HTML snippet that shows the backbone in 3Dmol.js (N, CA, C, O; Angstrom):
<script src="https://3Dmol.org/build/3Dmol-min.js"></script>
<div id="view" style="width:600px;height:400px;position:relative"></div>
<script>
const pdb = `
ATOM      1  N   UNK A   1       0.835  -1.179   0.000  1.00  0.00           N
ATOM      2  CA  UNK A   1       0.000   0.000   0.000  1.00  0.00           C
ATOM      3  C   UNK A   1       0.881   1.243   0.000  1.00  0.00           C
ATOM      4  O   UNK A   1       1.910   1.278   0.675  1.00  0.00           O
ATOM      5  N   UNK A   2       0.489   2.241  -0.739  1.00  0.00           N
ATOM      6  CA  UNK A   2       1.183   3.526  -0.767  1.00  0.00           C
ATOM      7  C   UNK A   2       0.236   4.612  -0.273  1.00  0.00           C
ATOM      8  O   UNK A   2      -0.971   4.540  -0.502  1.00  0.00           O
ATOM      9  N   UNK A   3       0.781   5.610   0.401  1.00  0.00           N
ATOM     10  CA  UNK A   3      -0.038   6.693   0.940  1.00  0.00           C
ATOM     11  C   UNK A   3       0.630   8.027   0.637  1.00  0.00           C
ATOM     12  O   UNK A   3       1.788   8.245   0.993  1.00  0.00           O
ATOM     13  N   UNK A   4      -0.113   8.924  -0.027  1.00  0.00           N
ATOM     14  CA  UNK A   4       0.364  10.274  -0.337  1.00  0.00           C
ATOM     15  C   UNK A   4       0.247  11.155   0.899  1.00  0.00           C
ATOM     16  O   UNK A   4      -0.734  11.072   1.639  1.00  0.00           O
ATOM     17  N   UNK A   5       1.254  12.003   1.120  1.00  0.00           N
ATOM     18  CA  UNK A   5       1.192  12.966   2.219  1.00  0.00           C
ATOM     19  C   UNK A   5       0.107  13.996   1.928  1.00  0.00           C
ATOM     20  O   UNK A   5      -0.232  14.223   0.766  1.00  0.00           O
ATOM     21  N   UNK A   6      -0.442  14.624   2.967  1.00  0.00           N
ATOM     22  CA  UNK A   6      -1.500  15.618   2.753  1.00  0.00           C
ATOM     23  C   UNK A   6      -1.082  16.776   1.848  1.00  0.00           C
ATOM     24  O   UNK A   6      -1.917  17.333   1.135  1.00  0.00           O
ATOM     25  N   UNK A   7       0.204  17.145   1.871  1.00  0.00           N
ATOM     26  CA  UNK A   7       0.660  18.247   1.012  1.00  0.00           C
ATOM     27  C   UNK A   7       1.067  17.766  -0.382  1.00  0.00           C
ATOM     28  O   UNK A   7       1.448  18.575  -1.228  1.00  0.00           O
ATOM     29  N   UNK A   8       0.987  16.452  -0.628  1.00  0.00           N
ATOM     30  CA  UNK A   8       1.297  15.902  -1.940  1.00  0.00           C
ATOM     31  C   UNK A   8       2.778  15.810  -2.271  1.00  0.00           C
ATOM     32  O   UNK A   8       3.135  15.541  -3.418  1.00  0.00           O
ATOM     33  N   UNK A   9       3.651  16.030  -1.284  1.00  0.00           N
ATOM     34  CA  UNK A   9       5.088  16.038  -1.544  1.00  0.00           C
ATOM     35  C   UNK A   9       5.772  14.688  -1.334  1.00  0.00           C
ATOM     36  O   UNK A   9       6.877  14.479  -1.836  1.00  0.00           O
ATOM     37  N   UNK A  10       5.145  13.775  -0.610  1.00  0.00           N
ATOM     38  CA  UNK A  10       5.759  12.491  -0.270  1.00  0.00           C
ATOM     39  C   UNK A  10       4.800  11.340  -0.503  1.00  0.00           C
ATOM     40  O   UNK A  10       3.583  11.498  -0.406  1.00  0.00           O
ATOM     41  N   UNK A  11       5.354  10.194  -0.807  1.00  0.00           N
ATOM     42  CA  UNK A  11       4.602   8.948  -0.898  1.00  0.00           C
ATOM     43  C   UNK A  11       5.282   7.957   0.042  1.00  0.00           C
ATOM     44  O   UNK A  11       6.483   7.715  -0.070  1.00  0.00           O
ATOM     45  N   UNK A  12       4.522   7.390   0.958  1.00  0.00           N
ATOM     46  CA  UNK A  12       5.057   6.371   1.874  1.00  0.00           C
ATOM     47  C   UNK A  12       4.588   5.011   1.386  1.00  0.00           C
ATOM     48  O   UNK A  12       3.426   4.828   1.021  1.00  0.00           O
ATOM     49  N   UNK A  13       5.516   4.063   1.386  1.00  0.00           N
ATOM     50  CA  UNK A  13       5.189   2.708   0.938  1.00  0.00           C
ATOM     51  C   UNK A  13       5.961   1.705   1.782  1.00  0.00           C
ATOM     52  O   UNK A  13       6.943   2.050   2.440  1.00  0.00           O
ATOM     53  N   UNK A  14       5.505   0.466   1.753  1.00  0.00           N
ATOM     54  CA  UNK A  14       6.225  -0.576   2.470  1.00  0.00           C
ATOM     55  C   UNK A  14       7.121  -1.331   1.511  1.00  0.00           C
ATOM     56  O   UNK A  14       6.736  -1.634   0.382  1.00  0.00           O
ATOM     57  N   UNK A  15       8.320  -1.630   1.977  1.00  0.00           N
ATOM     58  CA  UNK A  15       9.289  -2.404   1.211  1.00  0.00           C
ATOM     59  C   UNK A  15       8.924  -3.877   1.295  1.00  0.00           C
ATOM     60  O   UNK A  15       8.406  -4.335   2.314  1.00  0.00           O
ATOM     61  N   UNK A  16       9.191  -4.617   0.232  1.00  0.00           N
ATOM     62  CA  UNK A  16       8.901  -6.046   0.280  1.00  0.00           C
ATOM     63  C   UNK A  16       9.667  -6.693   1.415  1.00  0.00           C
ATOM     64  O   UNK A  16      10.694  -6.185   1.865  1.00  0.00           O
ATOM     65  N   UNK A  17       9.154  -7.814   1.865  1.00  0.00           N
ATOM     66  CA  UNK A  17       9.745  -8.452   3.034  1.00  0.00           C
ATOM     67  C   UNK A  17      11.138  -9.000   2.748  1.00  0.00           C
ATOM     68  O   UNK A  17      11.507  -9.240   1.598  1.00  0.00           O
ATOM     69  N   UNK A  18      11.894  -9.188   3.808  1.00  0.00           N
ATOM     70  CA  UNK A  18      13.258  -9.685   3.724  1.00  0.00           C
ATOM     71  C   UNK A  18      13.295 -11.192   3.890  1.00  0.00           C
ATOM     72  O   UNK A  18      12.838 -11.719   4.904  1.00  0.00           O
ATOM     73  N   UNK A  19      13.825 -11.874   2.917  1.00  0.00           N
ATOM     74  CA  UNK A  19      14.056 -13.320   2.961  1.00  0.00           C
ATOM     75  C   UNK A  19      12.789 -14.108   3.288  1.00  0.00           C
ATOM     76  O   UNK A  19      12.860 -15.167   3.911  1.00  0.00           O
ATOM     77  N   UNK A  20      11.647 -13.604   2.876  1.00  0.00           N
ATOM     78  CA  UNK A  20      10.391 -14.335   3.072  1.00  0.00           C
ATOM     79  C   UNK A  20       9.865 -14.355   4.492  1.00  0.00           C
ATOM     80  O   UNK A  20       8.959 -15.127   4.805  1.00  0.00           O
ATOM     81  N   UNK A  21      10.422 -13.512   5.365  1.00  0.00           N
ATOM     82  CA  UNK A  21      10.000 -13.509   6.764  1.00  0.00           C
ATOM     83  C   UNK A  21       8.808 -12.621   7.053  1.00  0.00           C
ATOM     84  O   UNK A  21       8.393 -12.502   8.206  1.00  0.00           O
ATOM     85  N   UNK A  22       8.245 -11.990   6.023  1.00  0.00           N
ATOM     86  CA  UNK A  22       7.103 -11.083   6.169  1.00  0.00           C
ATOM     87  C   UNK A  22       7.393  -9.952   7.150  1.00  0.00           C
ATOM     88  O   UNK A  22       6.522  -9.538   7.915  1.00  0.00           O
ATOM     89  N   UNK A  23       8.629  -9.459   7.115  1.00  0.00           N
ATOM     90  CA  UNK A  23       9.028  -8.297   7.903  1.00  0.00           C
ATOM     91  C   UNK A  23       9.212  -7.144   6.915  1.00  0.00           C
ATOM     92  O   UNK A  23      10.122  -7.163   6.086  1.00  0.00           O
ATOM     93  N   UNK A  24       8.342  -6.145   7.015  1.00  0.00           N
ATOM     94  CA  UNK A  24       8.331  -5.014   6.094  1.00  0.00           C
ATOM     95  C   UNK A  24       8.832  -3.757   6.790  1.00  0.00           C
ATOM     96  O   UNK A  24       8.617  -3.586   7.990  1.00  0.00           O
ATOM     97  N   UNK A  25       9.492  -2.882   6.058  1.00  0.00           N
ATOM     98  CA  UNK A  25       9.868  -1.561   6.536  1.00  0.00           C
ATOM     99  C   UNK A  25       9.152  -0.524   5.686  1.00  0.00           C
ATOM    100  O   UNK A  25       8.720  -0.810   4.570  1.00  0.00           O
ATOM    101  N   UNK A  26       9.029   0.683   6.225  1.00  0.00           N
ATOM    102  CA  UNK A  26       8.382   1.783   5.509  1.00  0.00           C
ATOM    103  C   UNK A  26       9.425   2.744   4.961  1.00  0.00           C
ATOM    104  O   UNK A  26      10.436   3.028   5.603  1.00  0.00           O
ATOM    105  N   UNK A  27       9.154   3.235   3.761  1.00  0.00           N
ATOM    106  CA  UNK A  27      10.008   4.202   3.093  1.00  0.00           C
ATOM    107  C   UNK A  27       9.152   5.343   2.571  1.00  0.00           C
ATOM    108  O   UNK A  27       7.969   5.161   2.283  1.00  0.00           O
ATOM    109  N   UNK A  28       9.754   6.523   2.451  1.00  0.00           N
ATOM    110  CA  UNK A  28       9.097   7.673   1.839  1.00  0.00           C
ATOM    111  C   UNK A  28       9.924   8.077   0.633  1.00  0.00           C
ATOM    112  O   UNK A  28      11.154   8.049   0.662  1.00  0.00           O
ATOM    113  N   UNK A  29       9.231   8.449  -0.416  1.00  0.00           N
ATOM    114  CA  UNK A  29       9.916   8.905  -1.622  1.00  0.00           C
ATOM    115  C   UNK A  29       9.311  10.251  -2.018  1.00  0.00           C
ATOM    116  O   UNK A  29       8.090  10.411  -1.986  1.00  0.00           O
ATOM    117  N   UNK A  30      10.146  11.218  -2.390  1.00  0.00           N
ATOM    118  CA  UNK A  30       9.604  12.515  -2.807  1.00  0.00           C
ATOM    119  C   UNK A  30       8.763  12.365  -4.076  1.00  0.00           C
ATOM    120  O   UNK A  30       9.174  11.690  -5.020  1.00  0.00           O
ATOM    121  N   UNK A  31       7.608  12.981  -4.097  1.00  0.00           N
ATOM    122  CA  UNK A  31       6.727  12.903  -5.268  1.00  0.00           C
ATOM    123  C   UNK A  31       7.392  13.522  -6.499  1.00  0.00           C
ATOM    124  O   UNK A  31       7.100  13.126  -7.628  1.00  0.00           O
ATOM    125  N   UNK A  32       8.275  14.484  -6.285  1.00  0.00           N
ATOM    126  CA  UNK A  32       8.959  15.138  -7.400  1.00  0.00           C
ATOM    127  C   UNK A  32      10.144  14.330  -7.916  1.00  0.00           C
ATOM    128  O   UNK A  32      10.783  14.712  -8.897  1.00  0.00           O
ATOM    129  N   UNK A  33      10.434  13.216  -7.255  1.00  0.00           N
ATOM    130  CA  UNK A  33      11.555  12.372  -7.647  1.00  0.00           C
ATOM    131  C   UNK A  33      12.704  12.492  -6.666  1.00  0.00           C
ATOM    132  O   UNK A  33      12.820  13.475  -5.934  1.00  0.00           O
ATOM    133  N   UNK A  34      13.532  11.497  -6.666  1.00  0.00           N
ATOM    134  CA  UNK A  34      14.668  11.469  -5.758  1.00  0.00           C
ATOM    135  C   UNK A  34      14.747  10.132  -5.061  1.00  0.00           C
ATOM    136  O   UNK A  34      13.882   9.276  -5.246  1.00  0.00           O
ATOM    137  N   UNK A  35      15.787   9.946  -4.253  1.00  0.00           N
ATOM    138  CA  UNK A  35      15.967   8.661  -3.592  1.00  0.00           C
ATOM    139  C   UNK A  35      14.978   8.458  -2.449  1.00  0.00           C
ATOM    140  O   UNK A  35      14.551   9.426  -1.818  1.00  0.00           O
ATOM    141  N   UNK A  36      14.613   7.213  -2.180  1.00  0.00           N
ATOM    142  CA  UNK A  36      13.722   6.929  -1.055  1.00  0.00           C
ATOM    143  C   UNK A  36      14.434   7.154   0.280  1.00  0.00           C
ATOM    144  O   UNK A  36      15.657   7.049   0.376  1.00  0.00           O
ATOM    145  N   UNK A  37      13.644   7.463   1.301  1.00  0.00           N
ATOM    146  CA  UNK A  37      14.139   7.676   2.654  1.00  0.00           C
ATOM    147  C   UNK A  37      13.561   6.577   3.530  1.00  0.00           C
ATOM    148  O   UNK A  37      12.347   6.378   3.560  1.00  0.00           O
ATOM    149  N   UNK A  38      14.422   5.867   4.239  1.00  0.00           N
ATOM    150  CA  UNK A  38      13.952   4.817   5.152  1.00  0.00           C
ATOM    151  C   UNK A  38      13.346   5.463   6.390  1.00  0.00           C
ATOM    152  O   UNK A  38      13.991   6.282   7.045  1.00  0.00           O
ATOM    153  N   UNK A  39      12.114   5.099   6.711  1.00  0.00           N
ATOM    154  CA  UNK A  39      11.451   5.618   7.910  1.00  0.00           C
ATOM    155  C   UNK A  39      11.595   4.654   9.083  1.00  0.00           C
ATOM    156  O   UNK A  39      11.588   5.070  10.241  1.00  0.00           O
ATOM    157  N   UNK A  40      11.724   3.386   8.781  1.00  0.00           N
ATOM    158  CA  UNK A  40      11.876   2.377   9.825  1.00  0.00           C
ATOM    159  C   UNK A  40      13.010   1.441   9.426  1.00  0.00           C
ATOM    160  O   UNK A  40      13.157   1.071   8.261  1.00  0.00           O
ATOM    161  N   UNK A  41      13.783   1.078  10.394  1.00  0.00           N
ATOM    162  CA  UNK A  41      14.862   0.098  10.185  1.00  0.00           C
ATOM    163  C   UNK A  41      14.776  -0.896  11.327  1.00  0.00           C
ATOM    164  O   UNK A  41      15.595  -0.891  12.246  1.00  0.00           O
ATOM    165  N   UNK A  42      13.790  -1.727  11.250  1.00  0.00           N
ATOM    166  CA  UNK A  42      13.506  -2.642  12.344  1.00  0.00           C
ATOM    167  C   UNK A  42      13.455  -4.071  11.809  1.00  0.00           C
ATOM    168  O   UNK A  42      12.398  -4.517  11.362  1.00  0.00           O
ATOM    169  N   UNK A  43      14.567  -4.792  11.846  1.00  0.00           N
ATOM    170  CA  UNK A  43      14.601  -6.126  11.254  1.00  0.00           C
ATOM    171  C   UNK A  43      13.718  -7.153  11.966  1.00  0.00           C
ATOM    172  O   UNK A  43      13.447  -8.222  11.419  1.00  0.00           O
ATOM    173  N   UNK A  44      13.268  -6.834  13.188  1.00  0.00           N
ATOM    174  CA  UNK A  44      12.433  -7.775  13.928  1.00  0.00           C
ATOM    175  C   UNK A  44      10.993  -7.296  14.104  1.00  0.00           C
ATOM    176  O   UNK A  44      10.224  -7.905  14.848  1.00  0.00           O
ATOM    177  N   UNK A  45      10.622  -6.198  13.416  1.00  0.00           N
ATOM    178  CA  UNK A  45       9.250  -5.667  13.497  1.00  0.00           C
ATOM    179  C   UNK A  45       8.780  -5.328  12.095  1.00  0.00           C
ATOM    180  O   UNK A  45       9.484  -4.653  11.343  1.00  0.00           O
ATOM    181  N   UNK A  46       7.598  -5.793  11.746  1.00  0.00           N
ATOM    182  CA  UNK A  46       6.986  -5.455  10.460  1.00  0.00           C
ATOM    183  C   UNK A  46       6.126  -4.207  10.634  1.00  0.00           C
ATOM    184  O   UNK A  46       5.333  -4.115  11.570  1.00  0.00           O
ATOM    185  N   UNK A  47       6.291  -3.248   9.725  1.00  0.00           N
ATOM    186  CA  UNK A  47       5.450  -2.047   9.704  1.00  0.00           C
ATOM    187  C   UNK A  47       4.697  -2.025   8.391  1.00  0.00           C
ATOM    188  O   UNK A  47       5.280  -2.233   7.327  1.00  0.00           O
ATOM    189  N   UNK A  48       3.392  -1.772   8.468  1.00  0.00           N
ATOM    190  CA  UNK A  48       2.541  -1.802   7.279  1.00  0.00           C
ATOM    191  C   UNK A  48       1.438  -0.758   7.383  1.00  0.00           C
ATOM    192  O   UNK A  48       1.254  -0.120   8.420  1.00  0.00           O
ATOM    193  N   UNK A  49       0.712  -0.603   6.283  1.00  0.00           N
ATOM    194  CA  UNK A  49      -0.555   0.137   6.228  1.00  0.00           C
ATOM    195  C   UNK A  49      -0.464   1.567   6.761  1.00  0.00           C
ATOM    196  O   UNK A  49      -1.174   1.910   7.706  1.00  0.00           O
ATOM    197  N   UNK A  50       0.400   2.418   6.172  1.00  0.00           N
ATOM    198  CA  UNK A  50       0.552   3.786   6.668  1.00  0.00           C
ATOM    199  C   UNK A  50      -0.648   4.678   6.340  1.00  0.00           C
ATOM    200  O   UNK A  50      -1.219   4.611   5.252  1.00  0.00           O
ATOM    201  N   UNK A  51      -1.006   5.505   7.306  1.00  0.00           N
ATOM    202  CA  UNK A  51      -2.071   6.506   7.140  1.00  0.00           C
ATOM    203  C   UNK A  51      -1.575   7.822   7.726  1.00  0.00           C
ATOM    204  O   UNK A  51      -1.184   7.876   8.892  1.00  0.00           O
ATOM    205  N   UNK A  52      -1.590   8.882   6.924  1.00  0.00           N
ATOM    206  CA  UNK A  52      -1.093  10.187   7.332  1.00  0.00           C
ATOM    207  C   UNK A  52      -2.069  10.904   8.253  1.00  0.00           C
ATOM    208  O   UNK A  52      -3.284  10.763   8.109  1.00  0.00           O
ATOM    209  N   UNK A  53      -1.534  11.676   9.203  1.00  0.00           N
ATOM    210  CA  UNK A  53      -2.361  12.607   9.972  1.00  0.00           C
ATOM    211  C   UNK A  53      -2.648  13.799   9.064  1.00  0.00           C
ATOM    212  O   UNK A  53      -1.902  14.033   8.113  1.00  0.00           O
ATOM    213  N   UNK A  54      -3.714  14.561   9.333  1.00  0.00           N
ATOM    214  CA  UNK A  54      -4.044  15.699   8.478  1.00  0.00           C
ATOM    215  C   UNK A  54      -2.924  16.737   8.365  1.00  0.00           C
ATOM    216  O   UNK A  54      -2.793  17.390   7.330  1.00  0.00           O
ATOM    217  N   UNK A  55      -2.110  16.896   9.426  1.00  0.00           N
ATOM    218  CA  UNK A  55      -1.035  17.884   9.366  1.00  0.00           C
ATOM    219  C   UNK A  55       0.256  17.333   8.750  1.00  0.00           C
ATOM    220  O   UNK A  55       1.214  18.083   8.563  1.00  0.00           O
ATOM    221  N   UNK A  56       0.294  16.046   8.437  1.00  0.00           N
ATOM    222  CA  UNK A  56       1.446  15.448   7.785  1.00  0.00           C
ATOM    223  C   UNK A  56       2.639  15.193   8.682  1.00  0.00           C
ATOM    224  O   UNK A  56       3.728  14.897   8.190  1.00  0.00           O
ATOM    225  N   UNK A  57       2.460  15.302   9.980  1.00  0.00           N
ATOM    226  CA  UNK A  57       3.574  15.112  10.915  1.00  0.00           C
ATOM    227  C   UNK A  57       3.646  13.709  11.511  1.00  0.00           C
ATOM    228  O   UNK A  57       4.654  13.338  12.113  1.00  0.00           O
ATOM    229  N   UNK A  58       2.590  12.939  11.346  1.00  0.00           N
ATOM    230  CA  UNK A  58       2.513  11.630  11.983  1.00  0.00           C
ATOM    231  C   UNK A  58       1.921  10.612  11.023  1.00  0.00           C
ATOM    232  O   UNK A  58       1.038  10.926  10.224  1.00  0.00           O
ATOM    233  N   UNK A  59       2.425   9.387  11.118  1.00  0.00           N
ATOM    234  CA  UNK A  59       1.832   8.264  10.400  1.00  0.00           C
ATOM    235  C   UNK A  59       1.269   7.275  11.413  1.00  0.00           C
ATOM    236  O   UNK A  59       1.955   6.896  12.362  1.00  0.00           O
ATOM    237  N   UNK A  60       0.038   6.863  11.217  1.00  0.00           N
ATOM    238  CA  UNK A  60      -0.515   5.741  11.976  1.00  0.00           C
ATOM    239  C   UNK A  60      -0.173   4.495  11.162  1.00  0.00           C
ATOM    240  O   UNK A  60      -0.443   4.435   9.963  1.00  0.00           O
ATOM    241  N   UNK A  61       0.422   3.504  11.822  1.00  0.00           N
ATOM    242  CA  UNK A  61       0.872   2.303  11.120  1.00  0.00           C
ATOM    243  C   UNK A  61       0.495   1.051  11.904  1.00  0.00           C
ATOM    244  O   UNK A  61       0.267   1.108  13.112  1.00  0.00           O
ATOM    245  N   UNK A  62       0.434  -0.060  11.214  1.00  0.00           N
ATOM    246  CA  UNK A  62       0.279  -1.354  11.847  1.00  0.00           C
ATOM    247  C   UNK A  62       1.666  -1.929  12.067  1.00  0.00           C
ATOM    248  O   UNK A  62       2.512  -1.885  11.174  1.00  0.00           O
ATOM    249  N   UNK A  63       1.901  -2.472  13.267  1.00  0.00           N
ATOM    250  CA  UNK A  63       3.199  -3.080  13.557  1.00  0.00           C
ATOM    251  C   UNK A  63       2.994  -4.490  14.097  1.00  0.00           C
ATOM    252  O   UNK A  63       1.986  -4.793  14.735  1.00  0.00           O
ATOM    253  N   UNK A  64       3.966  -5.332  13.826  1.00  0.00           N
ATOM    254  CA  UNK A  64       3.915  -6.705  14.328  1.00  0.00           C
ATOM    255  C   UNK A  64       5.335  -7.179  14.596  1.00  0.00           C
ATOM    256  O   UNK A  64       6.091  -7.430  13.658  1.00  0.00           O
ATOM    257  N   UNK A  65       5.710  -7.306  15.879  1.00  0.00           N
ATOM    258  CA  UNK A  65       7.003  -7.898  16.177  1.00  0.00           C
ATOM    259  C   UNK A  65       7.076  -9.320  15.624  1.00  0.00           C
ATOM    260  O   UNK A  65       6.076 -10.034  15.569  1.00  0.00           O
ATOM    261  N   UNK A  66       8.262  -9.706  15.223  1.00  0.00           N
ATOM    262  CA  UNK A  66       8.485 -11.023  14.614  1.00  0.00           C
ATOM    263  C   UNK A  66       7.931 -12.160  15.467  1.00  0.00           C
ATOM    264  O   UNK A  66       7.426 -13.146  14.930  1.00  0.00           O
ATOM    265  N   UNK A  67       8.019 -12.034  16.775  1.00  0.00           N
ATOM    266  CA  UNK A  67       7.587 -13.104  17.674  1.00  0.00           C
ATOM    267  C   UNK A  67       6.125 -13.007  18.102  1.00  0.00           C
ATOM    268  O   UNK A  67       5.633 -13.877  18.821  1.00  0.00           O
ATOM    269  N   UNK A  68       5.431 -11.964  17.670  1.00  0.00           N
ATOM    270  CA  UNK A  68       4.036 -11.769  18.071  1.00  0.00           C
ATOM    271  C   UNK A  68       3.074 -12.380  17.054  1.00  0.00           C
ATOM    272  O   UNK A  68       3.337 -12.351  15.851  1.00  0.00           O
ATOM    273  N   UNK A  69       1.961 -12.933  17.534  1.00  0.00           N
ATOM    274  CA  UNK A  69       0.967 -13.462  16.604  1.00  0.00           C
ATOM    275  C   UNK A  69       0.000 -12.397  16.077  1.00  0.00           C
ATOM    276  O   UNK A  69      -0.777 -12.675  15.164  1.00  0.00           O
ATOM    277  N   UNK A  70       0.038 -11.181  16.640  1.00  0.00           N
ATOM    278  CA  UNK A  70      -0.941 -10.157  16.278  1.00  0.00           C
ATOM    279  C   UNK A  70      -0.269  -8.830  15.908  1.00  0.00           C
ATOM    280  O   UNK A  70       0.881  -8.573  16.266  1.00  0.00           O
ATOM    281  N   UNK A  71      -1.018  -8.001  15.184  1.00  0.00           N
ATOM    282  CA  UNK A  71      -0.603  -6.641  14.859  1.00  0.00           C
ATOM    283  C   UNK A  71      -1.085  -5.690  15.943  1.00  0.00           C
ATOM    284  O   UNK A  71      -2.067  -5.968  16.631  1.00  0.00           O
ATOM    285  N   UNK A  72      -0.396  -4.571  16.093  1.00  0.00           N
ATOM    286  CA  UNK A  72      -0.780  -3.500  16.990  1.00  0.00           C
ATOM    287  C   UNK A  72      -0.738  -2.209  16.180  1.00  0.00           C
ATOM    288  O   UNK A  72      -0.383  -2.225  15.002  1.00  0.00           O
ATOM    289  N   UNK A  73      -1.095  -1.104  16.799  1.00  0.00           N
ATOM    290  CA  UNK A  73      -1.081   0.196  16.139  1.00  0.00           C
ATOM    291  C   UNK A  73       0.001   1.052  16.776  1.00  0.00           C
ATOM    292  O   UNK A  73       0.161   1.049  17.996  1.00  0.00           O
ATOM    293  N   UNK A  74       0.741   1.781  15.956  1.00  0.00           N
ATOM    294  CA  UNK A  74       1.755   2.710  16.458  1.00  0.00           C
ATOM    295  C   UNK A  74       1.638   4.013  15.693  1.00  0.00           C
ATOM    296  O   UNK A  74       1.119   4.054  14.577  1.00  0.00           O
ATOM    297  N   UNK A  75       2.126   5.072  16.308  1.00  0.00           N
ATOM    298  CA  UNK A  75       2.205   6.375  15.666  1.00  0.00           C
ATOM    299  C   UNK A  75       3.666   6.683  15.419  1.00  0.00           C
ATOM    300  O   UNK A  75       4.475   6.660  16.346  1.00  0.00           O
ATOM    301  N   UNK A  76       4.007   6.968  14.184  1.00  0.00           N
ATOM    302  CA  UNK A  76       5.369   7.297  13.807  1.00  0.00           C
ATOM    303  C   UNK A  76       5.464   8.805  13.678  1.00  0.00           C
ATOM    304  O   UNK A  76       4.896   9.394  12.758  1.00  0.00           O
ATOM    305  N   UNK A  77       6.185   9.430  14.600  1.00  0.00           N
ATOM    306  CA  UNK A  77       6.369  10.883  14.622  1.00  0.00           C
ATOM    307  C   UNK A  77       7.436  11.241  13.597  1.00  0.00           C
ATOM    308  O   UNK A  77       8.616  10.965  13.815  1.00  0.00           O
ATOM    309  N   UNK A  78       7.044  11.848  12.491  1.00  0.00           N
ATOM    310  CA  UNK A  78       7.976  12.157  11.419  1.00  0.00           C
ATOM    311  C   UNK A  78       8.827  13.384  11.701  1.00  0.00           C
ATOM    312  O   UNK A  78       9.821  13.611  11.011  1.00  0.00           O
ATOM    313  N   UNK A  79       8.462  14.176  12.692  1.00  0.00           N
ATOM    314  CA  UNK A  79       9.257  15.360  13.013  1.00  0.00           C
ATOM    315  C   UNK A  79      10.520  14.993  13.772  1.00  0.00           C
ATOM    316  O   UNK A  79      11.516  15.715  13.705  1.00  0.00           O
ATOM    317  N   UNK A  80      10.492  13.881  14.493  1.00  0.00           N
ATOM    318  CA  UNK A  80      11.668  13.465  15.252  1.00  0.00           C
ATOM    319  C   UNK A  80      12.024  12.017  15.018  1.00  0.00           C
ATOM    320  O   UNK A  80      12.939  11.486  15.647  1.00  0.00           O
ATOM    321  N   UNK A  81      11.291  11.362  14.100  1.00  0.00           N
ATOM    322  CA  UNK A  81      11.512   9.953  13.763  1.00  0.00           C
ATOM    323  C   UNK A  81      11.469   9.059  14.990  1.00  0.00           C
ATOM    324  O   UNK A  81      12.247   8.112  15.097  1.00  0.00           O
ATOM    325  N   UNK A  82      10.565   9.353  15.914  1.00  0.00           N
ATOM    326  CA  UNK A  82      10.370   8.494  17.088  1.00  0.00           C
ATOM    327  C   UNK A  82       9.043   7.779  16.928  1.00  0.00           C
ATOM    328  O   UNK A  82       8.080   8.355  16.422  1.00  0.00           O
ATOM    329  N   UNK A  83       8.989   6.544  17.350  1.00  0.00           N
ATOM    330  CA  UNK A  83       7.738   5.793  17.315  1.00  0.00           C
ATOM    331  C   UNK A  83       7.053   5.919  18.662  1.00  0.00           C
ATOM    332  O   UNK A  83       7.654   5.662  19.706  1.00  0.00           O
ATOM    333  N   UNK A  84       5.793   6.315  18.629  1.00  0.00           N
ATOM    334  CA  UNK A  84       4.983   6.401  19.832  1.00  0.00           C
ATOM    335  C   UNK A  84       3.888   5.347  19.715  1.00  0.00           C
ATOM    336  O   UNK A  84       3.124   5.344  18.749  1.00  0.00           O
ATOM    337  N   UNK A  85       3.812   4.469  20.678  1.00  0.00           N
ATOM    338  CA  UNK A  85       2.811   3.401  20.615  1.00  0.00           C
ATOM    339  C   UNK A  85       1.464   3.921  21.096  1.00  0.00           C
ATOM    340  O   UNK A  85       1.365   4.591  22.124  1.00  0.00           O
ATOM    341  N   UNK A  86       0.438   3.596  20.332  1.00  0.00           N
ATOM    342  CA  UNK A  86      -0.919   4.009  20.683  1.00  0.00           C
ATOM    343  C   UNK A  86      -1.365   3.254  21.925  1.00  0.00           C
ATOM    344  O   UNK A  86      -0.984   2.104  22.140  1.00  0.00           O
ATOM    345  N   UNK A  87      -2.177   3.916  22.738  1.00  0.00           N
ATOM    346  CA  UNK A  87      -2.682   3.264  23.943  1.00  0.00           C
ATOM    347  C   UNK A  87      -4.182   3.159  23.875  1.00  0.00           C
ATOM    348  O   UNK A  87      -4.806   2.637  24.799  1.00  0.00           O
TER     349      UNK A  87
END
`;
const viewer = $3Dmol.createViewer("view");
viewer.addModel(pdb, "pdb");
viewer.setStyle({}, {cartoon: {color: "spectrum"}});
viewer.zoomTo();
viewer.render();
</script>
């Protein structure tokens, strides 16, 4: 799944899984062109299904640790690249 930023400047997408382990990372690519930017580098956590906040500062994402049987929801703060887990 790909998601356009509210200002239309970025597209966030998930990278295909590594070695068939169904572990995905999220990347952003400038809509005007250029190299992709890694948003997550978590080899033991899958991140999927990005949804932008209206102000474009946060992504709501689905996460699943490699050892977990279920997905959870997290907020990815794009202003400081910190992940905040939803409660």
